[in-house]
C-alpha positions, -999 to 999 in steps of 0.1 A, spaced: -208 -228 -168 -171 -232 -160 -158 -224 -125 -143 -190 -118 -113 -181 -96 -95 -151 -82 -58 -147 -76 -49 -130 -44 -15 -114 -38 -5 -106 -2 28 -86 -2 38 -85 34 69 -73 54 87 -106 53 75 -121 19 49 -124 -8 21 -149 -8 -2 -160 -37 -35 -178 -32 -60 -190 -57 -96 -188 -44 -127 -205 -59 -163 -192 -60 -170 -208 -26 -141 -188 -10 -120 -219 -7 -82 -217 -12 -73 -243 -39 -36 -233 -43 -11 -213 -24 26 -204 -26 50 -179 -11 85 -164 -15 105 -145 11 125 -114 4 156 -99 19 156 -75 48 182 -48 46 196 -31 77 219 -1 68 245 6 95 225 35 109 203 26 139 168 14 132 170 18 94 151 -10 75 148 -13 38 134 -37 11 145 -40 -25 113 -32 -46 127 -49 -76 131 -82 -56 95 -78 -43 81 -74 -78 102 -102 -92 87 -124 -65 52 -114 -74 60 -122 -110 76 -155 -102 46 -166 -81 21 -158 -109 42 -175 -135 47 -206 -114 9 -208 -110 3 -204 -147 29 -231 -155 12 -255 -132 -20 -252 -153 -41 -259 -123 -70 -240 -138 -75 -226 -174 -65 -190 -177 -100 -183 -190 -113 -192 -155 -92 -165 -138 -115 -135 -134 -95 -110 -113 -63 -104 -94 -65 -87 -60 -37 -72 -38 -31 -67 -1 1 -52 11 23 -40 39 12 -5 47 32 27 51 63 13 33 72 37 4 94 40 -26 101 64 -55 108 54 -91 114 69 -126 82 68 -145 100 63 -178 125 36 -169 105 20 -140 137 19 -120 135 27 -82 158 56 -72 164 39 -38 153 9 -18 118 10 -3 118 25 32 99 0 55 72 10 79 94 -1 108 122 23 98 127 53 122 152 73 103 128 103 103 123 105 140 141 139 143 118 153 116 88 141 135 101 156 167 106 189 150 70 189 137 56 182 171 77 209 187 64 234 162 28 225 170 17 206 139 2 175 157 -33 189 161 -35 200 125 -23 167 111 -46 147 134 -76 169 125 -71 160 88 -57 125 88 -68 109 121 -31 100 127 -3 111 150 31 124 139 53 93 138 80 80 115 58 49 112 36 67 86 47 74 51 50 112 47 83 118 63 98 87 46 87 102 12 102 136 23 135 118 31 136 101 -3 130 134 -21 156 154 -1 184 128 4 186 107 -28 209 124 -53 189 118 -84 155 129 -69 158 167 -74 165 165 -111 137 139 -116 112 161 -97 121 191 -118 116 171 -150 83 155 -137 100 121 -141 94 108 -105 66 88 -90 61 78 -54 38 54 -36 32 26 -12 40 -10 -22 5 -16 -36 9 13 -61 43 -1 -72 29 -35 -79 -1 -21 -98 22 1 -118 44 -28 -127 16 -53 -134 -1 -28 -158 32 -20 -176 33 15 -163 -3 24 -174 -18 28 -139 -4 48 -110 -30 43 -83 -35 33 -47 -66 26 -26 -81 47 2 -68 25 30 -32 28 20 -36 65 13 -51 70 48 -19 58 64 4 83 47 -2 115 68 -11 132 34 -46 121 29 -76 139 43 -100 112 56 -129 137 58 -127 151 22 -112 118 9 -85 137 -11 -48 144 -9 -45 174 13 -29 205 -2 -18 220 32 -2 187 42 16 182 9 30 217 13 41 210 48 60 179 38 72 195 5 57 167 -16 44 175 -51 9 160 -57 18 152 -93 40 123 -83 14 107 -60 -9 79 -71 -46 84 -79 -67 73 -50 -94 47 -58 -120 27 -38 -109 -8 -28 -133 -25 -52 -126 -6 -84 -108 -18 -115 -72 -6 -113 -62 -17 -147 -53 -50 -165 -23 -72 -162 -1 -63 -192 35 -69 -182 50 -88 -211 71 -110 -187 40 -124 -170 22 -154 -184 -11 -141 -172 -26 -115 -196 -54 -89 -195 -72 -99 -164 -85 -70 -143 -67 -59 -111 -97 -54 -88 -95 -53 -51 -66 -34 -35 -65 -28 3 -39 -25 31 -32 -58 48 -47 -49 83 -78 -35 68 -81 -66 46 -80 -87 77 -108 -65 93 -129 -71 62 -120 -108 59 -130 -114 95 -164 -99 86 -161 -69 111 -189 -51 94 -206 -37 125 -195 -8 147 -173 -22 175 -163 -53 157 -126 -59 163 -98 -80 148 -62 -87 159 -35 -97 135 -2 -112 146 26 -110 120 58 -90 119 38 -65 139 6 -69 159 -23 -49 146 -57 -43 163 -84 -26 144 -119 -16 156 -147 -8 131 -164 25 138 -193 40 118 -185 76 127 -156 100 130 -143 100 166 -118 120 185 -93 96 200 -66 99 227 -38 78 243 -22 68 210 -53 56 191 -55 67 155 -83 67 129 -80 55 93 -102 43 65 -113 7 70 -123 2 34 -138 22 6 -163 9 -19 -183 24 -47 -213 24 -24 -198 36 9 -166 40 30 -160 30 66 -135 40 93 -116 21 119 -93 28 149 
């Protein structure tokens, strides 16, 4: 029987990496491309060009295929990890973003967050999402896009607009616009996803004035998200299976499968996650989110 391989795409804050992994879990090929960081003149605004990000994903896959390291018939799946909380909005017909992606580090929505805290919404939001009100998370960034980008209102009215985190953008592009989906770990970092019911939360969507119709479907990390069908990619029809936020991917990759197991990741930011088997009330800045979700069970982490 011929050997089988998985392509892994890690789309991070500073660049995009591709690895080719064999059946023994060994990396047999890797490559990477950096993307531009944009700093508008306003204080602490940070953006990425989502078109550049996807072009880099495409270029890395095509470079791998041109090298003919392994036959395409041996490639069994493509998996994605991504920078969390970074969001964008795009036209579902043209595939064109209406604005740059707003990066997780961006604090342009600090005043909105302060207003929500002053009006007593912190307890409600934490009781549903496990998170604190902070511009770090996605909801106020999405709200900013919908309320401040000129073309957004018309596209919303015509049901032409989609929004999502970077993983959902890459999946949508790879599948030629056939799949608008995210995974539970990315959804759990948006301030919009109820980690108890495992659904987009209607009360929170109304609070942030975000129509649910434009949000991605939420799937488990190990589901099939669709098949690669972008005509500009040399890789065709392999399943996209395995989508998970980068910090949770590290938790899983370091085999933190038991309660209390902890990992620390040092990249653009430092991330410490602790696996917990139960829902916990946390204080002093700790937050709770989904560690991973599978067709068999879901786990939480702090």
